[in-house]
Structures are given as structure tokens and as C-alpha cells.
N, C-alpha and C positions, 0 to 999 in steps of 0.2 A: 644751452644745448644739453649739457650734462644733466641738469635737473629734468628736462623734458624726457630724456632717455630713461631716467629712474622712474618717472611717473608711468611711462609706457610699459616698462618692465613690471612694475607693481600691478598695473591693470591686467597685463597678460597672465601673470601668475595667479591673480585673483580669479580671472575668468577660467583658467584651467582647473583650479581647485573646485570652483563651483560646478563646472561642467562635468568633471571626471571623478574627482575624489569624493566630494560630498554625497553624491548618490550612493556610492559604495558604503560609505560610513553610515549613512542612514538606512540604506536599502537592505543590507545584510541583517541587522537586528530586526527590521520590520518583517523580512521574510521568515526569520526564525520565530518571531512572535506569531505571525500569521499561520505557520505550520502547526504551532501549538493550538491555535484557536480552531483550526479545522477539526482537530481531534477532541476538542473540549465539548463534552455533552451539553453543557449549559449554553455555550455559544452556538453549537450546531446540534439541534435536537435530532437530526437524522442519524447521528452516530450513537450507537448503543454498545456499551461495553459490558461483557459478562465474564466474570472470573478475574484472576490476577493477570492482566494483559500488558503490564508495564514493559516487559521485554520486547514484545511485538510492537507496541506503541512507539517505543524509542526508535526502532528501525523505520517505521512508517513516517514518523516526524522527520527523520533524516532524509528520507526520499521525497518528502513534500517540500523541502527547502526551495524557495524560489518558484514554486508552482501554486496555482490558485485553486485546484480542485483535486480531490481524492478520487482517482479514476482506476479502471481495471489494470492498467499498466503499472501503476504504483503498488496496487495490491499484489500483483504477480511478483514484481521485483522484491517486495518486502518479504513475502513468504519464502521465496528462494533464498534470500539472504539469511533468514532465520534458520532454514534448513542447513545452509552451508556453515553457519556458525556452530551448529550442533552435530554435524555429520561425523566428526572424528571422535566424539565422546561415546565410548562404548560402555554400556552398562549391562551386566549379566541379568537376564530376565527371560521369562517364558513368553513375554509379549512380543508381538511381531509388528512394530510400527511401520506405517507407510511413510516413506520419506516426504514426498509431496504428492498431492493430487489436486486436480482441478475438475470440477463438474459443473454443469449447468443444465437447466431444464425448467419446464413449467409444471407446477404441481401445487398442492395445498400444504406445503411443508411447514410453514411458520405462521400462516395467517388463516383466518376463517374464509378468506377469499383466495382465488387462484393468483399465484405470483410467478414470476420468472426469477430464479435464484442463480447467481454466479458465485460459486464457492471456491476459495483458495485455501488449502489446508496442509498442515505439517503435523505429523505425530512424532512424539518422542517419549522415551521412558525417563521419568524423573530420577535424578541421581540420589535424591534424599530419601525417597520412599519406595522406589521401584514401580510406581504406578504409571500407567500409560495415559498421557495427556494429548489432547488435540488442540492445536492453535488454528484458528480459522478467521478468515475475513469473508463474510457473507454480504454480497451486494444484492439487494432485493429490489426488483423492478415491477412495474405494472405488466401483467401477462399479455395484455393486448398489443403491446409494443413488440412482442417477440413471437407472434403467431406464425406457425409453420416452421419454426426453427427446431431441429431435432435435438434430443438430449445428447450431451457430450460428457465423456468421462475418460480422463487420461491420468495415469499414475506414473510417477518417476521412481526409479530405483538406481542404485549406484552403477549398474551395468549399462545404463543409457547415457547418451550424450546430452548434457544439460541445455546446450544451444538448440539442438533439434527438438527437445521437449518443449522449450519455451516457444520456439517457432511454430510448433503444431498448435499451441494455444492461441498465439497472437494472430495466426492466419485463420482461425476458426470463425465461422459465421456469427455465432452468438457473442463471442468476445468483441469482434469488430462492431457489431450492432450496439452492444452495451457501452462501448466507448463514446458513442454519440448521444446517449440518453442519460439523464440524471436519475440515479436510483431513488426509490421511495425512502429507503433507509440502508444503513451499513452497520453490520454488527461485527465487532471485534471480540473474539471469544477464546478463552482457554478453559477447557473442561476435561474432567477425568472421564475416560471411556472404558 
């Protein structure tokens, strides 16, 4: 009887380990690996990086953990986090950076053909050289999927409430529509402006 109880105990512990602990042990590294693969240009040719984007990429990768796709919500969250990381760093400069802005619309901005572009951006003055840089995540879609959607432009500054700023974007028609459609490509950019 004692031996039978030991065997049952071992079976229960083994079952619990396999059912609950093993997926977490394997799943977390897999999710971390997957988030890195989503941003890897070789693995995902839809991702195009321009400039030294490591700081923004690190935030995006953190927000992608456990998620399967890079969507507008991840982009918005990432650009807000980058802004919040930088907002208390004051650098003397004549430049007037825009904290965060989100725009979208249909135009011939980046392609030879008409596209719909959803742009999440943060500007900051570089502490090393005093130059103004813009960090952007541009999600570029087929224009036909966004026919009839008006252009959108909202800019955040420290006098606004970040929750209401974010809500105005999430509730906008173009953002909602973009959430359901896969972009043609995504550009992660840091450029001097």
C-alpha cells in the first residue's frame, strides 16, 4: 500500500510538472526568441530598419513578448514608452521637439504607388550632439483597404493627459481598421531632422 501511494504521488507530481511548469520553462524562452524574430529583417522582410534604432527595438521586443504579431497597439505602446523614458531628460537647445505624434492618411509618401501610412513618432534632442532626432514606427498598408478614411493627426505634449491622448488614437477609425489588416511593411526609423 505504501509503495502504491509513492507511485501515485510520483505520477501526480510528474503530471503537474508536465502540465504546468514545463510550458512556462519552454514557453518563455520561445516567446523571447519569437519576439526577436519578428523584428529580425532577415526572418521578417516586412520589417525595415533605418538608422540606429536599437533603443526603440529593445522596447518593441519587450512589448512583443508572448505576442505573435507587431500591430498598431504594440507600436503605440512602444513609442509612448520611449517618450516616457526620455521626457525628464532636459537638454539646452533651440530645437522644439514634439513629444509624441500619431498621424495617418493615404498619400504617395514612401512609394511610387498610393499607400495608407500609420505613423507613430517621438522627437528628442540628442544629449551628445544637440541635434534633433525623430524615432518613428511607420506601418504601411495598401491604400484600397482604407478608402474613405480621413487623415488623422494628433500631437501630445506634457500639458495633456496621456490616457486621453492614447484613447483618442485607439478609438480613431484608421487605427481600428489598421488593427485588422496586415501591413505591407513596417519601418523602424531614427533620423536626424
